[in-house]
C-alpha positions in Angstrom: -15.5 26.2 16.6 -12.3 24.7 15.2 -12.9 25.8 11.6 -9.8 26.7 9.5 -9.7 29.7 7.1 -8.8 28.6 3.6 -7.1 30.5 0.8 -10.3 32.1 -0.4 -11.1 33.5 3.1 -13.8 31.1 3.8 -13.8 28.7 6.8 -13.8 24.9 6.5 -14.5 22.4 9.2 -15.9 19.1 10.3 -18.7 19.0 12.9 -21.8 17.2 14.2 -25.3 18.5 13.6 -26.7 18.9 17.1 -30.0 20.4 16.0 -31.6 21.0 12.6 -34.9 22.5 11.5 -36.2 23.4 8.0 -37.8 26.8 8.0 -39.1 29.4 5.6 -38.1 33.1 5.3 -40.8 35.8 5.2 -40.5 35.7 1.4 -41.1 31.9 1.3 -37.5 30.8 0.7 -36.5 27.5 2.5 -33.5 27.4 4.8 -32.0 25.3 7.5 -31.5 26.5 11.0 -28.8 24.4 12.7 -26.7 24.0 15.8 -23.3 22.7 14.9 -20.9 21.1 17.4 -17.3 20.1 17.6 -14.9 19.4 20.5 -14.6 23.2 21.1 -18.3 23.8 21.6 -21.5 24.8 19.7 -22.5 27.5 17.3 -25.8 28.5 15.6 -25.7 28.2 11.9 -27.9 28.9 8.8 -27.9 27.4 5.4 -29.9 29.8 3.3 -31.8 29.0 0.1 -31.8 25.3 0.9 -33.5 22.9 -1.6 -33.3 19.3 -0.4 -32.1 16.7 -2.8 -32.7 13.0 -2.6 -30.1 11.4 -0.4 -28.8 14.7 0.9 -31.2 15.4 3.7 -29.7 16.3 7.1 -30.6 15.1 10.5 -29.4 15.3 14.2 -26.1 13.5 14.8 -25.0 13.6 11.2 -21.3 14.1 10.8 -20.7 16.8 8.2 -18.2 19.1 6.5 -19.1 22.8 6.1 -17.7 25.8 4.4 -18.8 29.4 5.1 -18.3 32.6 7.1 -18.8 33.9 10.7 -21.3 36.7 10.8 -22.4 38.9 13.8 -25.8 38.0 15.2 -27.5 39.3 18.4 -24.2 40.3 20.1 -22.8 36.9 19.2 -21.6 35.0 16.2 -23.4 32.8 13.8 -22.0 30.6 11.0 -23.4 31.2 7.5 -23.0 28.0 5.6 -22.2 28.2 1.9 -21.7 24.5 1.3 -22.4 21.4 3.4 -22.0 17.7 2.8 -21.8 14.5 4.8 -18.3 13.3 5.8 -16.8 10.7 3.5 -14.3 7.9 4.2 -11.6 9.7 2.2 -11.8 12.7 4.5 -9.8 10.7 7.0 -11.5 12.0 10.1 -13.1 10.3 13.1 -16.4 11.5 14.6 -14.9 10.8 18.1 -12.4 13.6 17.6 -15.2 16.1 17.1 -17.3 15.3 20.2 -16.8 17.5 23.3 -15.9 15.0 26.0 -14.9 14.7 29.6 -11.2 14.5 30.0 -11.3 11.2 31.9 -12.7 8.0 30.2 -16.2 7.0 31.2 -15.0 3.6 32.4 -12.4 5.2 34.7 -15.0 7.6 36.2 -17.5 4.8 36.7 -15.0 2.6 38.5 -14.2 5.5 40.9 -17.9 6.0 41.6 -18.4 2.3 42.2 -15.5 2.2 44.7 -17.1 5.0 46.7 -20.3 3.0 46.9 -18.4 -0.1 48.0 -17.3 1.9 51.1 -20.8 2.8 52.2 -21.5 1.6 55.8 -25.2 1.4 55.4 -26.0 -1.9 53.7 -29.4 -0.9 52.5 -28.1 2.3 50.8 -25.2 0.4 49.3 -27.4 -2.3 47.9 -30.0 0.1 46.5 -27.4 2.4 44.8 -25.4 -0.4 43.3 -28.5 -2.0 41.7 -29.5 1.3 40.1 -25.9 2.2 39.1 -25.4 -1.2 37.4 -28.8 -0.9 35.6 -27.6 2.3 33.8 -23.9 1.4 33.6 -23.6 1.0 29.8 -25.2 4.3 29.1 -23.6 6.2 32.0 -20.2 5.6 30.4 -21.0 8.2 27.7 -24.2 10.0 28.6 -24.2 13.8 28.7 -25.7 15.6 31.7 -27.8 18.1 29.7 -29.0 19.1 26.3 -27.3 22.5 26.3 -26.4 23.6 29.8 -23.6 22.4 32.2 -21.8 19.2 31.3 -23.6 18.7 28.0 -20.6 16.7 26.7 -19.7 13.0 26.2 -19.4 11.5 29.7 -20.7 14.7 31.2 -23.2 13.0 33.5 -20.5 10.9 35.2 -18.1 13.9 35.3 -20.8 16.0 37.1 -21.5 13.1 39.5 -17.8 12.4 40.3 -16.8 16.1 40.9 -19.9 16.4 43.2 -18.9 13.2 45.0 -15.4 14.5 45.7 -16.8 17.8 46.9 -19.5 16.1 49.0 -16.8 13.9 50.7 -14.9 17.1 51.7 -18.1 18.7 52.9 -18.7 15.7 55.2 -15.2 16.1 56.6 -16.1 19.6 57.7 -19.7 19.1 58.7 -19.2 15.9 60.6 -22.9 15.6 61.6 -23.9 14.9 58.0 -24.7 11.3 57.1 -22.1 10.6 54.5 -23.9 7.6 53.0 -27.1 9.5 52.5 -25.4 12.5 50.9 -23.2 10.5 48.6 -26.1 8.3 47.6 -28.1 11.4 46.8 -25.2 12.7 44.6 -25.0 9.5 42.6 -28.7 9.2 42.1 -29.8 12.8 41.8 -29.4 13.0 38.0 -29.2 9.4 36.9 -32.6 9.3 35.2 -31.4 12.1 32.9 -30.6 9.0 30.8 -34.3 8.7 30.3 -35.0 12.4 30.2 -32.6 13.3 27.3 -31.9 11.4 24.1 -28.2 10.9 23.2 -26.2 9.3 20.4 -23.7 6.6 21.3 -21.0 9.2 20.7 -22.4 11.2 23.6 -23.9 14.0 21.6 -27.0 15.2 23.4 -30.3 15.2 21.5 -33.8 16.3 22.4 -35.9 15.8 25.5 -37.9 12.6 25.5 -41.7 12.5 26.1 -41.2 11.3 29.7 -38.5 13.9 30.1 -40.9 16.7 29.1 -43.9 15.3 31.0 -42.3 14.0 34.1 -38.7 15.1 34.4 -35.6 13.5 36.0 -36.4 14.6 39.6 -39.7 12.6 39.7 -38.5 9.8 37.5 -35.5 9.4 39.8 -37.8 9.2 42.8 -39.9 6.6 41.1 -36.8 4.6 40.2 -35.8 4.5 43.9 -39.3 3.6 45.0 -39.7 0.7 42.5 -36.1 -0.6 43.1 -36.5 -0.4 46.8 -39.7 -2.5 46.8 -38.1 -5.0 44.4 -35.0 -5.6 46.7 -36.6 -5.1 50.1 -35.3 -1.8 51.2 -37.0 -0.2 54.2 -39.6 2.5 53.6 -37.7 5.0 55.7 -34.5 4.7 53.7 -36.4 4.9 50.4 -38.2 8.0 51.6 -35.1 9.8 52.7 -33.4 9.2 49.3 -36.6 10.1 47.4 -36.7 13.4 49.2 -33.1 14.1 48.2 -34.0 13.7 44.5 -37.3 15.7 44.4 -35.8 18.6 46.3 -32.3 18.9 44.8 -33.2 21.8 42.6 -33.8 23.8 45.7 -36.9 25.8 45.0 -40.1 25.2 43.1 -39.2 27.9 40.5 -36.3 25.7 39.5 -38.4 22.5 39.4 -38.1 21.2 42.9 -41.2 19.4 44.1 -40.3 20.1 47.7 -37.8 22.4 49.5 -34.9 20.5 51.0 -35.9 19.5 54.5 -33.0 17.4 55.7 -29.4 18.3 56.2 -28.2 16.1 53.4 -30.9 17.3 51.0 -29.8 20.9 51.6 -26.1 20.0 51.1 -26.9 18.1 47.9 -28.8 21.1 46.4 -25.9 23.5 47.2 -23.2 21.1 45.9 -25.2 20.5 42.7 -25.6 24.3 42.1 -21.9 25.0 42.9 -20.6 22.3 40.5 -22.9 23.4 37.7 -21.9 27.0 38.0 -18.1 26.3 38.3 -18.4 24.3 35.0 -20.2 27.2 33.3 -17.9 29.8 34.7 -14.7 28.0 33.7 -15.9 27.1 30.3 -16.7 30.8 29.6 -13.7 32.4 31.3 -11.0 30.3 29.8 -12.2 30.9 26.3 -11.0 34.5 26.6 -7.5 35.9 27.1 -6.4 37.2 30.6 -7.6 40.7 31.1 -10.6 40.3 28.9 -14.4 39.9 29.7 -16.5 37.2 28.2 -19.7 37.8 26.3 -22.8 38.0 28.6 -23.7 34.6 29.8 -27.4 33.9 29.6 -27.2 31.0 32.0 -25.3 33.0 34.6 -27.7 35.9 35.1 -26.5 37.6 31.9 -23.2 38.4 33.4 -20.0 39.2 31.5 -17.2 37.3 33.3 -13.6 38.5 33.8 -10.5 36.4 33.3 -8.0 37.8 35.8 -5.3 35.5 34.5 -4.0 34.6 37.9 -4.2 30.8 37.3 -3.7 28.2 40.0 -2.1 26.1 37.3 -5.1 23.8 37.3 -6.4 22.2 34.1 -9.7 23.5 32.9 -12.6 21.1 33.5 -10.4 18.3 34.7 -11.5 16.1 37.6 
């Protein structure tokens, strides 16, 4: 977190409340359990002995100023809040500067995705993808790809999609027997109904899972979207079926939520490209937060591995696309 130590030794900073819950200690004292977020990432936080005052309640997406200390917690750090208040106009800060974001603007990423679709040779696939893409355009510009995992940032869904598209195009150049239009269409559509699975603020800060997100999930919702759109615009059942299979199988195995194992070349390629892009994002985010020659903390989402920064950079920018 980009908090600054003041003259008293405490840390001050501006951040967004990503999650908040009022709880009670074993002795019956109320406290707030929060996740705070700024452009550098997230941190768990606690505000002890919290007694809510009228007009001072806190909720998800609130932009706040905090003061407190970092304390060790479960082999990690937690922020212990001494004081917290809502940001005021005279603070002179903008919420946009405190939201973790993709490096490229959403509009620019969307335009590149759209140009790729324009080059599809298969008219049915091009028409189907464009209709769905345009339906979600406004929210795609800023929507995160996850609540807390890979690409959980402003524009993260488009960033994940675009990096996968670039990778998939290269894969098709090597494995020339792949159907490029089917694979690229699968990439564009595979996560698009995360817009309905996860809530998000207009700033791009991810919120909680929606009711449909919890009960149905984006794999099945995506397949339903393809089926309904295909019927509306007259796409053949065979084309719809192939794309539906891409979506319901892209998590690879049932343990990870797939309804079917990938059973076409393009479905298998999509699943592997998706996994690679997600892991590269998590790896780079962790490794480049420590100095060369150091190990990261154990990464829960990467098999609890501590990762090593060897320092031999290829001079590439972190998380750029």
